[in-house]
VOGU-3710 file (C-alpha; in Angstrom, 3 decimals, decimal comma):
1> xxxxxxxxxx> -0,067/-0,060/-0,002  1,184/3,657/-0,731  -0,286/6,479/1,180  -1,103/9,549/-1,161  -2,250/12,925/-0,605  -3,938/15,651/-2,772  -3,590/19,210/-1,248  -5,600/22,150/-1,900  -4,904/25,831/-1,274  -4,911/29,350/-2,696
11> xxxxxxxxxx> -2,507/30,771/-5,115  -2,063/34,558/-5,576  0,467/36,825/-7,382  3,212/36,841/-4,841  5,555/34,036/-5,930  7,503/33,955/-2,636  4,153/33,633/-0,728  3,156/30,748/-3,115  6,268/28,920/-2,444  5,753/29,235/1,197
21> xxxxxxxxxx> 2,304/27,842/1,028  3,313/24,985/-1,180  6,114/23,947/1,459  3,775/24,275/4,113  1,127/22,164/2,760  3,775/19,537/1,437  5,028/19,387/4,888  1,536/18,730/6,378  0,988/16,048/3,922  4,249/14,418/4,808
31> xxxxxxxxxx> 3,439/14,604/8,459  0,418/12,446/7,857  2,613/9,869/6,106  2,141/10,592/2,379  4,768/9,011/0,112  3,144/10,634/-2,821  1,923/14,186/-2,799  -0,113/16,017/-5,435  -0,471/19,743/-5,730  -2,564/22,267/-7,840
41> xxxxxxxxxx> -1,897/23,623/-11,166  -0,015/26,771/-11,642  1,324/26,776/-7,851  3,879/29,649/-8,673  1,764/32,392/-9,823  -1,971/33,085/-10,246  -2,999/32,228/-13,880  -3,489/35,917/-15,059  -1,008/37,996/-16,906  -1,060/41,155/-18,809
51> xxxxxxxxxx> 0,947/39,739/-21,775  2,854/36,635/-23,132  6,060/38,308/-22,341  5,183/38,805/-18,604  3,904/35,275/-18,257  7,447/34,060/-19,445  9,121/36,338/-17,330  7,249/35,218/-14,284  7,495/31,428/-15,082  9,691/28,870/-13,198
61> xxxxxxxxxx> 12,942/27,532/-14,880  14,554/24,380/-13,921  17,211/25,111/-11,260  15,579/28,225/-10,091  14,934/29,004/-6,429  11,222/27,980/-6,612  11,702/24,467/-7,833  14,922/24,162/-6,143  12,771/24,348/-2,897  10,239/21,878/-4,021
71> xxxxxxxxxx> 12,968/19,580/-4,866  14,655/20,033/-1,586  11,377/19,167/0,181  10,883/15,874/-1,693  14,376/15,146/-0,634  13,606/16,262/3,108  10,330/14,380/3,362  11,293/11,370/1,333  8,305/11,836/-0,919  7,435/11,991/-4,411
81> xxxxxxxxxx> 6,106/15,552/-5,203  4,049/16,306/-8,172  3,476/19,943/-8,757  1,973/22,266/-11,336  3,894/25,385/-12,505  4,368/27,534/-15,481  7,688/26,640/-17,169  9,890/29,019/-19,292  11,997/26,963/-21,993  15,051/27,942/-23,488
91> xxxxxxxxxx> 13,492/28,072/-26,847  11,273/31,064/-25,722  8,123/28,874/-25,118  6,003/29,121/-21,921  4,145/25,855/-21,107  1,925/24,855/-18,159  3,892/21,941/-16,589  3,503/19,084/-14,444  6,793/18,040/-12,622  7,449/14,941/-10,572
101> xxxxxxxxxx> 10,330/15,066/-8,116  11,418/11,897/-6,287  12,615/11,166/-2,677  16,221/11,870/-3,573  15,094/15,420/-4,825  15,517/14,481/-8,648  13,260/15,431/-11,285  11,758/12,359/-12,358  9,529/13,420/-15,140  7,993/16,379/-16,962
111> xxxxxxxxxx> 4,655/16,811/-18,989  3,759/19,911/-20,621  -0,137/20,370/-20,977  -1,434/19,504/-24,185  -4,781/21,383/-24,290  -5,130/24,954/-23,008  -8,255/26,219/-21,448  -9,446/29,869/-22,469  -7,172/32,570/-21,632  -4,287/30,210/-21,280
121> xxxxxxxxxx> -3,977/30,148/-25,257  -2,917/33,976/-24,774  0,088/33,230/-22,540  1,160/29,627/-23,127  2,037/27,140/-25,723  0,578/23,574/-25,735  2,840/20,728/-25,103  4,546/19,241/-28,065  5,927/16,104/-26,665  4,092/12,962/-24,823
131> xxxxxxxxxx> 4,143/13,181/-21,144  6,071/10,017/-19,686  4,869/7,054/-17,877  7,220/6,609/-15,065  8,004/3,456/-13,289  8,576/4,398/-9,487  8,342/2,712/-6,182  4,790/4,125/-5,872  3,598/2,600/-8,943  3,688/3,453/-12,545
141> xxxxxxxxxx> 2,710/7,193/-12,900  1,239/9,511/-15,378  0,583/12,993/-15,081  -1,822/15,659/-16,518  -3,498/18,853/-15,642  -7,219/20,224/-15,390  -8,336/20,876/-19,179  -6,481/17,634/-20,144  -9,020/15,642/-17,857  -12,029/17,231/-19,625
151> xxxxxxxxxx> -11,400/15,200/-22,768  -10,266/11,597/-23,026  -7,021/11,350/-25,194  -4,416/12,436/-22,573  -5,620/9,972/-19,751  -6,569/7,160/-22,106  -3,022/7,396/-23,579  -1,270/7,056/-20,452  -3,401/4,020/-19,405  -2,921/2,300/-22,524
161> xxxxxxxxxx> 1,032/2,959/-22,018  0,730/1,052/-18,792  0,141/3,723/-15,969  -1,416/2,569/-12,692  -1,872/5,934/-10,957  -2,764/9,322/-12,892  -1,990/12,564/-11,096  -4,109/15,728/-12,004  -3,199/19,161/-10,866  -6,168/21,624/-11,413
171> xxxxxxxxxx> -6,797/25,328/-11,624  -10,646/25,206/-12,160  -13,849/26,734/-10,709  -16,172/24,114/-12,498  -17,865/21,709/-9,970  -18,315/19,168/-12,615  -14,408/18,465/-12,345  -15,267/17,004/-9,012  -18,470/15,325/-9,851  -17,531/13,927/-13,293
181> xxxxxxxxxx> -14,461/14,689/-15,011  -11,961/13,507/-12,260  -13,698/10,271/-11,116  -14,444/9,113/-14,665  -10,867/8,915/-15,746  -10,355/6,484/-13,103  -13,025/4,290/-13,865  -12,768/4,353/-17,719  -9,017/3,339/-17,486  -9,114/1,297/-14,430
191> xxxxxxxxxx> -6,441/3,396/-12,785  -6,119/5,485/-9,539  -6,521/9,085/-9,805  -5,263/11,697/-7,347  -6,414/15,147/-8,098  -5,644/18,466/-6,284  -7,698/21,436/-7,269  -7,351/25,395/-6,053  -9,428/27,043/-3,473  -9,736/30,803/-3,363
201> xxxxxxxxxx> -10,083/33,478/-6,258  -8,675/32,451/-9,641  -8,761/36,061/-10,690  -6,776/39,198/-9,296  -9,083/40,975/-6,835  -8,826/44,114/-8,981  -10,058/42,331/-12,041  -12,718/39,943/-10,545  -15,639/42,318/-11,428  -14,273/42,892/-15,102
211> xxxxxxxxxx> -13,749/39,135/-15,817  -17,224/38,216/-14,112  -18,892/40,717/-16,511  -16,938/39,300/-19,512  -17,474/35,453/-18,552  -21,078/36,170/-17,737  -20,423/34,312/-14,487  -21,279/35,817/-11,024  -17,966/36,672/-8,971  -18,533/34,377/-6,365
221> xxxxxxxxxx> -18,292/31,572/-8,845  -14,583/32,371/-9,769  -12,961/30,742/-7,062  -11,125/27,310/-7,054  -13,743/24,644/-6,459  -11,618/22,635/-4,223  -12,931/18,850/-3,514  -9,612/17,548/-4,296  -9,977/13,686/-4,175  -8,589/10,376/-4,635
231> xxxxxxxxxx> -10,283/8,023/-6,586  -10,152/4,325/-7,029  -10,187/2,199/-10,454  -13,866/1,460/-10,071  -14,663/5,403/-10,184  -15,447/5,302/-6,091  -14,098/8,494/-4,554  -12,352/7,161/-1,338  -11,269/10,685/0,023  -12,327/13,896/-0,887
241> xxxxxxxxxx> -11,801/17,533/0,349  -14,218/20,373/1,122  -15,397/22,738/-1,581  -13,595/25,560/0,142  -10,640/26,130/2,225  -7,219/24,504/2,488  -7,053/20,683/3,001  -4,851/17,631/2,993  -6,632/14,672/1,435  -5,121/11,349/2,327
251> xxxxxxxxxx> -5,794/7,790/1,267  -3,870/4,464/1,183  -3,984/2,929/-2,232  -2,816/-0,342/-4,055  -1,421/0,934/-7,345  -1,501/-2,759/-8,752  -4,754/-3,585/-7,478  -6,489/-3,081/-10,889  -4,050/-4,503/-13,288  -5,973/-7,483/-14,238
261> xxxxxxxxxx> -9,163/-5,607/-14,622  -7,446/-2,953/-16,721  -5,875/-5,448/-18,910  -9,080/-7,154/-19,705  -11,071/-3,839/-19,975  -8,441/-2,266/-22,521  -8,346/-5,795/-24,371  -11,739/-5,031/-25,606  -10,871/-1,927/-27,340  -10,595/-1,924/-31,100
271> xxxxxxxxxx> -7,546/0,249/-31,781  -7,316/-0,286/-35,454  -10,387/1,755/-35,722  -9,105/4,887/-34,017  -6,829/6,139/-36,552  -9,202/9,285/-37,173  -8,302/10,486/-33,491  -4,695/10,810/-34,355  -5,381/12,878/-37,576  -5,407/16,657/-38,031
281> xxxxxxxxxx> -8,783/18,210/-37,437  -10,899/19,084/-40,381  -13,576/21,108/-38,464  -17,441/20,123/-38,640  -18,599/20,457/-42,085  -22,169/19,214/-41,578  -24,860/21,709/-41,067  -26,613/21,680/-37,715  -29,608/19,649/-36,686  -32,836/20,833/-35,509
291> xxxxxxxxxx> -33,244/22,664/-32,239  -35,125/19,850/-30,545  -35,917/16,107/-31,007  -38,342/14,149/-29,082  -36,760/10,773/-28,247  -37,865/7,685/-26,309  -36,250/4,627/-24,778  -38,752/1,666/-25,138  -37,988/-1,377/-23,085  -41,400/-2,991/-23,750
301> xxxxxxxxxx> -42,851/-4,956/-26,918  -44,190/-4,009/-30,234  -47,258/-2,314/-28,693  -45,070/-0,118/-26,491  -43,094/0,894/-29,601  -46,217/1,595/-31,132  -47,493/3,820/-28,391  -44,252/5,944/-28,066  -44,380/6,553/-31,894  -47,845/7,683/-31,534
311> xxxxxxxxxx> -46,971/9,972/-28,605  -44,611/11,795/-30,874  -41,256/10,163/-30,522  -39,366/10,681/-33,701  -36,465/8,613/-32,575  -36,872/5,437/-30,337  -34,048/3,164/-29,219  -34,485/-0,547/-27,766  -32,474/-1,939/-25,244  -29,461/-4,230/-26,190
321> xxxxxxxxxx> -30,883/-7,740/-26,429  -34,286/-6,746/-27,249  -36,064/-9,511/-29,190  -37,994/-7,438/-31,560  -37,152/-8,002/-35,015  -36,769/-5,319/-37,817  -40,043/-6,382/-39,269  -42,174/-6,279/-36,120  -40,402/-2,763/-35,309  -41,454/-1,642/-39,008
331> xxxxxxxxxx> -45,055/-2,612/-38,376  -45,247/-1,027/-35,073  -44,315/2,411/-36,326  -46,358/1,876/-39,677  -47,948/5,300/-40,794  -45,545/7,459/-38,426  -42,223/9,225/-39,192  -40,618/7,455/-36,409  -37,200/5,881/-36,746  -36,256/3,009/-34,287
341> xxxxxxxxxx> -32,751/1,666/-33,419  -33,200/-2,081/-32,615  -31,326/-3,920/-29,698  -28,487/-4,973/-32,322  -28,167/-1,523/-33,580  -30,119/-1,552/-36,887  -31,921/1,435/-37,889  -35,664/0,738/-38,952  -38,660/2,729/-40,116  -41,917/1,851/-41,462
351> xxxxxxxxxx> -40,233/0,833/-44,644  -37,894/-1,436/-42,749  -34,308/-1,652/-42,079  -32,131/1,342/-43,204  -28,473/1,162/-44,287  -26,209/4,195/-43,362  -26,281/6,842/-46,059  -22,750/8,206/-45,543  -19,388/6,444/-45,234  -20,611/2,997/-44,643
361> xxxxxxxxxx> -17,299/1,554/-44,607  -15,875/3,978/-41,948  -15,608/3,016/-38,331  -18,499/5,328/-37,375  -21,154/5,443/-40,351  -23,842/8,068/-40,039  -27,346/7,843/-41,135  -28,667/11,225/-42,311  -32,264/11,869/-41,109  -34,798/14,679/-41,126
371> xxxxxxxxxx> -33,679/16,112/-37,942  -29,953/15,673/-38,140  -27,167/13,026/-37,973  -27,504/9,837/-36,190  -24,687/7,376/-35,141  -25,251/3,978/-33,492  -22,779/2,562/-30,905  -23,943/-0,845/-29,732  -22,849/-3,607/-27,171  -19,241/-3,613/-25,960
381> xxxxxxxxxx> -18,155/-0,811/-27,928  -20,127/1,565/-25,716  -17,636/1,090/-23,096  -14,890/2,681/-24,708  -14,405/6,743/-25,163  -12,717/6,325/-28,340  -15,964/5,019/-30,136  -18,004/8,261/-29,179  -14,967/10,364/-30,319  -15,377/8,812/-33,822
391> xxxxxxxxxx> -18,949/9,751/-33,725  -18,098/13,332/-33,026  -15,424/13,271/-35,657  -18,237/12,210/-38,035  -20,391/15,128/-37,108  -23,079/12,885/-35,425  -25,628/15,033/-33,597  -27,430/11,954/-31,753  -25,932/8,585/-30,810  -28,138/5,752/-30,234
401> xxxxxxxxxx> -26,730/3,364/-27,759  -28,334/-0,188/-27,293  -26,215/-1,287/-24,457  -26,568/-2,852/-20,993  -24,173/-1,520/-18,534  -21,881/-3,994/-16,972  -20,638/-1,764/-14,265  -22,379/1,087/-12,252  -19,793/3,768/-13,243  -20,679/3,409/-16,778
411> xxxxxxxxxx> -24,222/5,033/-16,082  -23,021/7,022/-13,311  -20,003/8,601/-14,996  -19,010/7,104/-18,328  -21,826/7,596/-20,699  -22,216/11,179/-19,221  -18,752/12,017/-19,924  -19,186/10,653/-23,633  -22,068/13,049/-24,195  -20,055/15,922/-22,395
421> xxxxxxxxxx> -16,616/15,670/-23,925  -18,178/15,059/-27,343  -21,036/17,652/-27,198  -23,424/14,760/-28,300  -26,766/13,824/-27,463  -27,122/10,160/-26,325  -30,014/7,766/-26,100  -29,028/4,819/-23,915  -31,102/1,787/-23,793  -30,408/-1,462/-21,825
431> xxxxxxxxxx> -32,086/-4,385/-19,957  -32,024/-3,968/-16,034  -28,747/-2,302/-14,904  -26,948/-1,602/-11,695  -28,398/0,423/-9,056  -31,767/0,207/-10,548  -30,655/2,060/-13,634  -31,433/0,673/-17,152  -30,564/3,734/-19,552  -30,178/7,306/-19,808
441> xxxxxxxxxx> -31,166/10,016/-22,230  -28,515/12,742/-22,264  -29,190/16,029/-23,929  -26,387/18,622/-24,973  -27,304/21,809/-22,959  -27,568/25,297/-24,537  -25,309/26,685/-22,101  -22,048/25,644/-22,575  -19,232/28,481/-23,889  -17,650/30,745/-21,554
451> xxxxxxxxxx> -17,514/34,364/-22,368  -21,034/34,154/-23,892  -24,373/34,881/-22,424  -26,028/31,910/-20,816  -29,921/31,402/-20,785  -29,904/30,228/-17,303  -28,146/30,930/-14,016  -24,447/29,646/-13,700  -24,366/26,765/-11,295  -20,822/25,611/-11,387
461> xxxxxxxxxx> -21,033/23,211/-14,184  -19,685/23,696/-17,404  -19,394/20,326/-19,427  -22,247/18,217/-18,277  -25,272/16,930/-20,220  -28,910/17,112/-19,124  -29,755/13,942/-17,695  -33,117/11,851/-18,067  -32,722/8,610/-16,111  -34,418/5,272/-17,411
471> xxxxxxxxxx> -35,237/3,076/-14,471  -35,270/-0,634/-14,369  -39,119/-0,455/-13,646  -39,703/2,004/-16,658  -41,281/0,678/-19,908  -41,188/3,767/-22,050  -39,393/7,205/-21,165  -39,690/10,303/-23,293  -37,462/13,164/-23,452  -36,172/16,033/-25,603
481> xxxxxxxxxx> -32,612/16,356/-26,861  -31,075/19,199/-28,862  -29,243/18,073/-32,240  -28,424/21,620/-33,108  -26,089/22,004/-29,984  -23,644/19,299/-31,261  -22,430/21,996/-33,520  -21,120/24,275/-30,762  -17,749/22,631/-29,356  -16,134/25,461/-27,998
491> xxxxxxxxxx> -16,170/25,410/-24,160  -14,106/28,916/-23,952  -12,098/31,181/-26,288  -9,681/29,135/-28,309  -10,645/25,575/-26,556  -12,569/23,344/-28,747  -13,262/19,843/-26,860  -13,250/17,993/-30,274  -10,867/19,539/-32,767  -8,865/20,997/-29,975
501> xxxxxxxxxx> -7,917/17,487/-28,968  -3,987/16,905/-29,078  -4,203/14,531/-31,973  -0,491/14,701/-32,651  0,190/13,089/-29,565  -2,752/10,715/-29,512  -0,954/7,915/-31,443  -0,868/5,481/-28,512  -4,782/5,211/-28,772  -4,234/3,429/-32,094
511> xxxx> -2,051/0,606/-30,407  -2,907/-2,246/-28,251  -2,558/-1,789/-24,465  0,741/-2,541/-22,979
//
C-alpha cells in the first residue's frame, strides 16, 4: 500500500508567498505519512497575466529557487511530489508543466499541458511532446492537468501505455470536475487518480468584477472549486476535500490492484478503428440539426413501440438484447415518421431496415435523418471513449446506444462523459442495470461556452449533459434532446473539446494496451 495525498490551497500573485504555502502544505501532507503528494496547477503564480512576455518572465525555470525548494522538500520528506507550474523554456516557449520530484530530490518526469483552456492560449504554448509514464516505487505514474482531464485522449493514452496511477493538478472553478471529469478518468481506464484543485479567487481581486462581466459568471463562482480527491479504479471516490478552504486529502492505495481488470477492459478496445483520432482536425462540415428532437427509450414489446411513436417520438431506441425483429418494429411504427434503433443496432422505419447513408465503410457510419445526423454505438463498444470520439469526428448530432451497463460507473459517469466531452446527445437503452438504472437520455445543453451569455443561471457546471434517467421499472421514457447543440464544441475562447484534442500526440490510442 502507498499513502497518497492531494492538497488544495489558494495561490496569488506573490511568488514567494506561493512557495511558502506550497512548502507548508507539502509538510502537512508528509506529516500524515504521504509518500506521494499532489499539488494544484499553476502553484507559482495566479494564472493571470498582462501579456505573453510577462507570463514568460514570471514562469519557473529548472534550477531556480522555486523549483529547487520543491526538490529539497521532496528530499527532506523522502516523498514523491507532483507540482503544476508555468515553465519557461530555453527556446522561448512558456508551458503549463507537471513536474514529478522523487525522494532523492531528482526530477523524475515532466509533462507539458497538451490542451489549454481559454485565456491560457493567450499566454502559453501547448505541449509538443508526450508526457512520460514513469515506473517508480509508488507505481507506474502518469501526469496531467485540468483541461486535459475534460477530454479523454491524454488520460487514455497514459493508461494504454501502462500507467497505474494518474496525477491531476487543477486550476478550476467548475464543480463538474469533482462530480464527473475527475472520477470518470479513473473508472474508464481502471487506474487510480489523485487530483488536487485550488480554492480561493482564480482572478486578481482588482479584475474580478471585469472578468465576471466578461465571462457572464457571478464573481463568487470564480474561485477554485476545491473537492480535491482520490479515486479508485472503479470510480469510487475514497477521499475528498471540502468545497472551500485548505485541505490535505489522504488515502492508502494499492497501485497494482486493478492491473488484471485494466488489462481485460482495455483488451476489448479496437485500436485499428481509432486512426481518425490521431489525424489533423478538419472541423465540422455538416449543417446543424434541428433545435429539438423528441426521443424515447422503449423497454417493452411492439405495443410499447407503437405507443411511443404515436406519442410523438421521432427516435426510439430499444435495449441491447431486445427480441423485437426489424419486421416487427417496422410494423409497429407504420404510418408514423418514427425511426427505431433495434437492440442489435439496426435502424428501422416504416419501410424496414435502413443502411447508413454516409461512409458505410468508416468506423462510425452516419444516418442522415430529417432532424440531423445519427450514429449507432452498440454492445461492448459503448464502454470505450474512442468510439464516441469517432462519432463526434463524423459530425454526429445524436448517438443511439443499445447497451446494458456492466458496471455502475458506466451509467453514473462514463456515458455522461461521452456526451459531455463530445457535445453529443445520447439515447442509451439497456436491460435491467446496476443501481436500478437501465438507461439514460443525455441532452447537450444550450449553456456551454464561457464568455457568452447563458440562458440560465451559472450553477458551477460547464461541461455536463442534461440527464433523464431510465429506471429498471420503466417501460417507456420520453425526453427532448437538442441536435443543433452538437455544432458548438467551444468550451471557451480558443478551446474546442473535439478539434482541440491533442491529435498529434494521440498515437498511443491506435495501439494495443501494454
